[in-house]
C-alpha positions in Angstrom: 157.8 136.5 129.7 158.1 133.7 126.7 156.3 130.5 126.4 158.6 127.8 126.4 159.6 126.4 122.6 158.2 122.4 124.7 154.8 123.9 126.2 154.3 125.8 122.5 154.6 122.8 121.1 152.2 120.7 123.2 149.6 123.3 122.7 149.6 123.5 118.6 150.0 119.9 119.2 146.7 119.6 120.9 146.0 122.8 118.3 146.3 120.2 116.0 144.5 116.9 117.4 140.9 119.0 118.7 140.5 120.5 115.1 140.6 117.1 113.6 137.9 115.9 115.8 136.2 118.9 115.3 136.4 118.3 111.6 136.0 114.4 111.7 133.4 114.1 114.1 130.7 117.0 111.7 132.1 115.1 108.5 130.4 112.3 110.6 127.6 113.8 111.7 127.0 115.6 108.2 127.2 112.0 106.2 124.6 110.1 109.4 121.9 113.0 108.7 122.6 113.1 105.4 121.6 109.4 105.0 119.0 109.5 107.7 116.7 111.9 105.8 117.8 110.8 102.1 116.9 107.0 102.6 117.5 104.8 99.2 114.7 104.5 97.6 114.4 100.2 95.8 113.8 100.8 92.2 111.3 96.7 93.3 107.5 96.7 92.6 105.7 93.7 94.9 102.5 94.5 94.3 100.0 97.1 92.5 97.3 98.9 94.1 94.0 100.8 91.9 91.9 103.3 93.1 89.3 106.0 91.6 91.3 109.0 89.9 90.9 111.8 92.4 89.4 114.9 90.7 86.0 115.3 88.2 86.9 112.7 86.4 86.4 110.3 89.8 82.7 112.2 89.9 82.4 110.8 86.7 83.7 107.7 87.2 81.2 107.5 90.8 77.8 108.1 88.3 78.8 105.4 85.9 79.7 103.2 88.5 76.2 103.7 89.9 74.3 103.5 86.4 76.3 99.6 86.1 74.6 97.0 87.7 76.9 94.8 90.2 80.6 95.6 91.4 82.6 95.1 88.6 85.2 92.2 88.3 88.7 93.5 88.1 91.8 92.1 87.9 94.9 93.7 86.3 97.9 92.9 83.8 101.6 93.7 84.0 103.3 94.3 81.2 107.8 93.5 81.3 109.7 93.7 78.3 106.5 92.1 76.0 105.8 90.1 78.5 102.0 90.4 80.1 101.3 89.4 84.0 97.5 88.5 85.1 96.6 88.5 88.7 94.0 86.9 89.7 90.3 88.6 89.7 88.4 90.2 92.5 84.9 89.2 92.2 82.3 91.6 92.3 84.5 93.7 94.5 83.9 97.5 94.4 87.7 99.9 94.2 86.7 102.0 96.8 89.7 103.2 99.4 91.8 101.1 96.5 91.9 97.1 95.7 95.5 95.7 96.0 96.5 93.2 94.2 99.8 91.2 95.3 102.7 89.8 92.4 104.6 86.6 92.1 108.4 88.0 92.0 109.2 91.6 92.2 109.5 93.6 89.3 112.2 96.2 88.5 110.5 99.3 87.9 112.0 100.2 85.4 111.4 97.5 83.3 107.2 97.9 83.8 105.9 99.6 80.1 102.2 99.4 80.5 99.8 98.4 84.0 96.2 97.9 82.3 93.2 97.5 84.2 90.5 95.1 83.5 86.8 93.6 83.9 86.0 89.8 83.5 83.3 89.2 82.0 81.2 86.1 81.1 80.9 87.1 77.6 84.0 88.7 77.5 86.6 90.5 79.4 86.8 95.2 79.3 89.8 97.0 79.5 88.8 100.0 82.0 91.8 102.0 82.0 95.6 101.5 81.2 99.1 103.5 82.4 102.8 103.8 81.4 103.9 104.1 84.4 107.5 105.5 82.9 109.7 104.9 85.9 106.4 106.5 87.9 104.7 104.5 91.4 101.8 106.6 90.7 100.2 107.3 87.9 96.6 108.0 86.5 94.6 106.8 83.6 90.9 108.2 82.9 89.3 106.3 85.6 91.9 105.1 87.9 94.8 105.7 89.8 97.6 102.9 89.8 99.8 102.3 92.6 103.2 100.5 92.1 104.2 99.3 95.0 107.4 97.6 96.6 109.8 97.5 99.4 110.1 101.1 101.8 113.1 103.2 101.7 116.3 102.2 103.2 117.9 104.1 105.8 121.9 102.6 106.6 122.4 101.3 109.5 124.9 103.0 110.2 123.8 106.8 109.8 121.9 106.9 113.0 124.8 106.1 115.2 127.4 108.2 113.0 125.3 110.9 113.5 125.6 110.8 117.3 128.9 110.2 117.9 129.8 112.8 114.6 128.0 115.1 117.0 129.5 114.3 120.4 133.0 114.6 119.3 132.0 117.5 117.3 130.9 119.5 120.5 134.0 117.8 122.1 136.4 119.2 119.6 135.5 122.6 118.8 134.6 123.4 123.1 138.3 122.2 123.6 139.5 124.1 120.8 137.3 127.1 122.1 139.1 126.0 125.6 142.8 125.9 124.5 142.1 129.4 122.7 140.3 130.7 125.6 143.2 129.8 128.2 
């Protein structure tokens, strides 16, 4: 017994609809998951964090700091496009786990040419370390590690809903597609 042409066309049409729902839902789910796991990084820097460099140099820096009386009066200079931006001095403050200086305005990470760590003294300031970031957020000098901080990575606002709704549509489309083939 053959299937009437009207039922055959309806069956083919349903197959196309469920297949389209499966493909569109799968694509939306894939985009949502990819966007969620690969957030867009900002290229802005709003603060500079300085801490002692990890490793063997840290031991030498620790010995050097123990031999020098008192704590340094540290400040940071950020060189951007030939212009020098200087932070406030943190007087008599040990570096410890790190010190953070907030910048007056955010800077482009790529525009930062050099970051210098200085010790302010009564009879002249001493350059303790300098790094050239070259687009990197974490850079180590001889004694210090400089971390250029900025706003966190941003996940597109529709990523999670797209992943969830797309996944539901893909499951419905795939389930109905299999069901149409079996029944």
